[in-house]
N, C-alpha and C positions, 0 to 999 in steps of 0.2 A: 504494500500500500504506500503511495507517495507520501511525502511529508506534508503536514498541514501548513497551509499558508493563509494569509488574510483573504485570498480570493477563492479558496476551496473550502467547502463545508462538508465535513464527514458526519455521517449519522443523519437523523431525521428530526425535524421539528416535532415536538409533542403534539401540536394541534393538527399536524398533517397525517398522523398515522391512524387515527380512529375517527370514525363518524361519531357525532355527538351521542347518539343512542347507545353506542358501545362504550363511549367514555362514561356515560352515566352509570352503566352497569358495573364498571370497574371502579369508578369514583377515585379512590386513593390507593390503588394498587401501584405503588411507586416504582416503576421500572424506568429505564433510561429514556425511552422515547415517550413514555406515558406521562401525561400531566393530569391535573384536576380538570373537572368539567369547564369548558370555555364555550358556552353556547353562542355567545355573540361573535366570537372570533373564529370558531372552527370552520374551515372551508368545507365545501361539499365533498362527499367521498370521491367523486371523479377527480377533483384537483389533487387530493392526497394520493390517489393511485397514480396519477400522472407524475407526481414528484418521485414516487418509488420507481416507476418505469424509467424516468430520466436518469436516476442514479444507477439503475441496472445497466443502462447503456454504457456507463463509465466503468462499472464494476460487475460484470456479468457472472463472476464466480463467487459472489458474496451470498452465502446461504441465508443470512439474516434478512437481506433485502427480499429474497424469494419468499421467505416466511411471511414478511409483512404484506407482500403482494397477494399471497394466498389468503390472508385475512381480509383484505379488501374485496377479493372475489367472493369470499364467503359472506361478507356483509351484504353484497349485492345479490346473494342467492345463486351465484353461478358455480355450481358444484364441479363441473368439468374443468373450468379454468382454475379453480382452487386446487383440485387434485393434480392438475398439470404443474402448478407452481410448487406444490409440495413434493412432486417428483423431482424437481430441481434441488429442493432442500435435501432430499434423500440422497441424491447423487453427489452433493457438494459438502455436506456437513453432518455431524453427529451431535446429539444432545438437544435436538429440537423436537417438540411435541405439542401440537395444538391442544387447547383445553376448551371445553364447551362455552365457558362463561366469558371468554375474551374475544367474541366476534364470530365464532364458528357455529352458532346456534342454528342458522338457517340451512346449513348443509350437513348437520351432525348425523342425521339418519340416512344419508345417501350411502348406498352400498359401496360405491367406489371410494368414497371418502373414508369409510370405516376400514376398508382394506388397506388404504394408505396409512391410516392412523395405526393400525396393527403392525404394519411394516416398520414404521418409524419407531414405535414403541419396543419392537422386538430386539433392537440393538442397544437399548438403554440398560445399563447394569442396575440390578436391584440391590440397593443399600438402604435398608429401612430401619437399621438399629439406631435409635436415639431416644433414650429414656426421658420421660417427663421430669422436669426439675420443679416447676411450680405452675399452678393454674390460678389466675386471678378471677375473683367472683364478679367483678364489675363488667358486665357485657357491653355497657355503653362507653367504655374507655376508648375503644378504637385506637390501639397503640400503633405506632409506626417505628419508633426508635427505642433502642435499649443500650445501656452502658453498664459496665461493671467496675467496681472499686475493689481491688484485691486486698488492700490492708484491712478493710472492714468487712470483707465478704458480703458486699451489698450491691444490689442491682437497682438501677434507675430506669423507669419506663415512662416515655412521654405519651400524652394523650392528644389525639387529633380533635376529638369531639368535645372533651371536657376542658381543654386548654390548661392543662396542668401536668406536673411530673410527680409520679409516685415512687416511693422508696420501698424496696423489699429487703429487709435486713437478713442477717445470718440465720435467724430463727424462722425466716419466711413470714414475718409479720409485715403487713402492708400499711403504709401511712402516706399522707400527702407530704411531699418534699417541697414543692413550690406550686402555689395557686394564688389567684387574686392579685397578681403583680403585673398585669398587663400582657400576659402571654396570649397569643392567638393559637392556632393549631400548632402543636409541637411535633416536629418531624425528627430529624437527626439529633442525637444526644451523644456527648463524648465526655469522658472523665479524664482530668489531668491529676492523677493520684499524687505525684510528688508535690504539687503546689496546692493540693486540696481544693481544686476547682471543678465545677461541672459547667459545660457549655451546651446550650440547646438552641436549635433552630426554631424560630417562631415566624409563621407566615399567615396572612389573612387570605391567601389566594384560594383556599380550599372551598369557598362558597361564594355564591354570587354577591351576597351583601358585603362580603369582605373585600370586594374589588373596588370599593368606593371610599377612599382610594386604597391601593395596595399598602400593606405594612409588612416589612421584612426586617428581621433583626436577629442578632445572636445575643442571647442572654447568658451572662456569666454569674454563677452562684457560688457561694461558699459551700463546699461539699459537706461540711459537718453540720452547719446550722441551717442551711437552706436560704440564707440571706442573699438577696440580690445585690451583687457587687457592681455590675455595669451592664448597660444595654447598648449594644453596637448596632445602631440603625444603618441600613444600607438602602438608601432611597432609590438608587438606580436599579435595584434588583426587582424582579417580578414575582418569582416563586423560589425562594431559597428552599433547599432540600436537605443536604447533609453537611456535616461538619467534621473536621479532623484536626488533631493536634500534632504538630511537628516538634522536633527536638528544640529545646529552648522555650517551649510554651507558645510557639507561634500558631495562630488559629486561621484555618482556611475553610471556606464554605462554597457550595455549588449553587447555581441558579439554573434549575432545570428548564425553565421556560425560555431563557435566552442563551443558555450554554455557558455563561460566564462563570469565572472562578474569582473569588475575592479573598484578600487577607484583611483581618480586622485587628486593630491595636488600640490601646488606650492613648497612645502618643500621637496618633495621626488619623486622618480620615481613611475610610476603607480604600484599600489599594486593589486595582484590577490586576489580577495575575494572568488571567486568560480572558481576552476580550469577547464580548457577546458575538455570537454568530460564527466563531471559528470552529466549534463543534456544536452538535445539537443534542439536547437532552442530557446535559451533565448531571450526574447523580451521585453515586457512591464515590468516595474520595479517601485516599490513604496516603500517608507520607512515608518515604524511605527512612530506614533507621538513622541515617546520617543527616536527615533533614534537608538534603540537597535537591530532592525530587518529589513531585507529587504524581500519583496515579489517579486518573479521573475516568470513571466508567461512563459510557454514553451509549447511544442507540445501537451501534453495530460493533462496539469493541471498547478498547481502553486506550487513552492517550497518556503519555508522560510529559510532564512539564519540568524543565530545568529551572530551578528557582534562582539560579545565578544569572543565566543568560536570557531567561524567559522563553526559550525555544520549546515548542510543543510538537510532538510527533507521535504517530501511532505506535503502540506496543505490539511488536510482531508476535504472532501466535502460530502454533503448529497447524498444518493443513487439517481441515475438517473440524477443528476445535470450535465449540460454541462459547465465546466469551462476550456475547452481546447481551444487552438489556440486564446488566447486573445492577441490583439495587444496593444492598450493603456491600462495601468493599473494605478489606482490612489487610494490613501487612503482618506477616508472622514468619519468622525464621527463614528468610529468603524466599517466601512464598506470598502470594496474594490469595486471600480467602474471599470468595464471592457468593452472593445469594441471587439466584435467578428466579423470576416469577412471571415472566411473560412469554418468552420463547419456549418455556417449559412450565408445566403447572407448578413447579417448585423444586429446586435442588440447590445444594451447597457444593461448590467446587473449590479445589485447591489448585493454584496455578504456580508451578515451580519456575522461578525466574533464573535467567542466566546470571553469571557472576557479575556482569556490569549492570544488571537490573534493567536492561533495555529490550529484553525479549522474554516471551514465555516459552519454556522448553517442553513442558508437559502439563496436561490438564487431567486431574483426577477427580472423579465424583466421590464426595464424602457422604452425601445423603441424597437419595433420589425421591422422585415424586410418589413413590410407592408408600411412603410413610403415611399412616392413616390420619395423623394429627395435622398434616399440612393443610392450611386453609388461608391462602393469601399471605405466605411468609414474606417478610420484608428485610429485616436487618438482624444483626447479631452482635455478640460481644465475646472477645477472646479472654479466656481465663486460664489459670495454670492447668486445669484438668480437662479442657476442651473448649469447643465453640458453642456458645449458648445462643440458640436461634429463636427469635420471635416467630413461632411457627403458625399461630392462628391469630388473626387480627380483626377480621370482620369489616375491613375498610370499605368494601363495596356496598355496605349498608348506609353510608353517608349520602344524604341527598344533596342536590345542588344548593338548597337553601340552608344547609348546615344542620338540618335535623336528621334524626336516625330513622331508617326504614325498618319496620318489623323487628323491634328489639328482641322479641322472644326467640327469633331464629338466628341471632348473632352468636357465634361461638364464644365461649369464654377465652380471654387471652391466655395463650399457652406458650411456655418456654421449654424447649427440649435441649439436651446436651449432645452435641455431635463430636465424635472422636476426631482428633487431629492427627495427621501423619506423624509417625515416629521413626 
């Protein structure tokens, strides 16, 4: 894949990939190209499909683009075209599998589609061991982000619907950590254990009322007391999504709607690390151990950003490997750990990096969609004994107006422990 330049846009705009009706069904299933409902801004399906087709003329061997094209065909009810596109996915990539709830409803019962679905699924490994760590009772929480503090053996989970952060302590007691301090929907959360800080993404973009005007900020809390220490407003952002802490306590965040990446600091205004439009659908973000590089997941892959030079370029991946549409992204012992939830119903993958950190040498599935508890998995947290995945979120039950659809059918928020490679 060529290097990124200011004139080339890799990946896809969130609003170009789903027709509004499919967006509403997904609501907050935060993958790289997927955004929150944008009724007034979303183009007609044909224009989105045309965008995918244009990118395919440039990159005909990209299985992620063929997957997105298949979904557009499914949204239009064209089963034959959908199956043909999935045939290209089958020929070019592994790890892709349509799910009924993300746009394939109209073609789901078609015989040829079911045959292709079986073919794609037959090559996916079954890794469904991940014991439940805890289950929260509040079905209306609708969590998206989770973080872990090792010194206190405490988890922190952010709520999209209730605009707060809850704490789950070592004895698994649940209490409010931060609420009533001006938070909007809470997405990504990250813990800076050495400095005893917690950072949380707050955005008003999740509902139509919140778009008048947009509010996007990073909130900094005292990890022990929950006291709000600082609010970093980013007025140029549209929909902040995830947050990462680099060495030295530097804070970075992604804007899924524009693709931009920002650094925030108490000493200066927000700094643009990656300009809007250079990639599409920036979401999961992780920093290299030396703090010199960021990894940013987007619609069709991952880019690296050199924090010294500002250079951004695609992270090379092995042939056929699916590293598209990663939601949560984390650095761990020379690997990247990623959570996928759109090009696959849900899986956790480990991506072994080259010694220079500029290429993925191997992709390994750690948890597959076969796990019975997976229901819109989003993000996770790395702990000494594994990767703690926010496996059930219920995010698709959030309506455009910010209310919750059918609370009785929302799964209880669930966290499972995924074993990491040794």
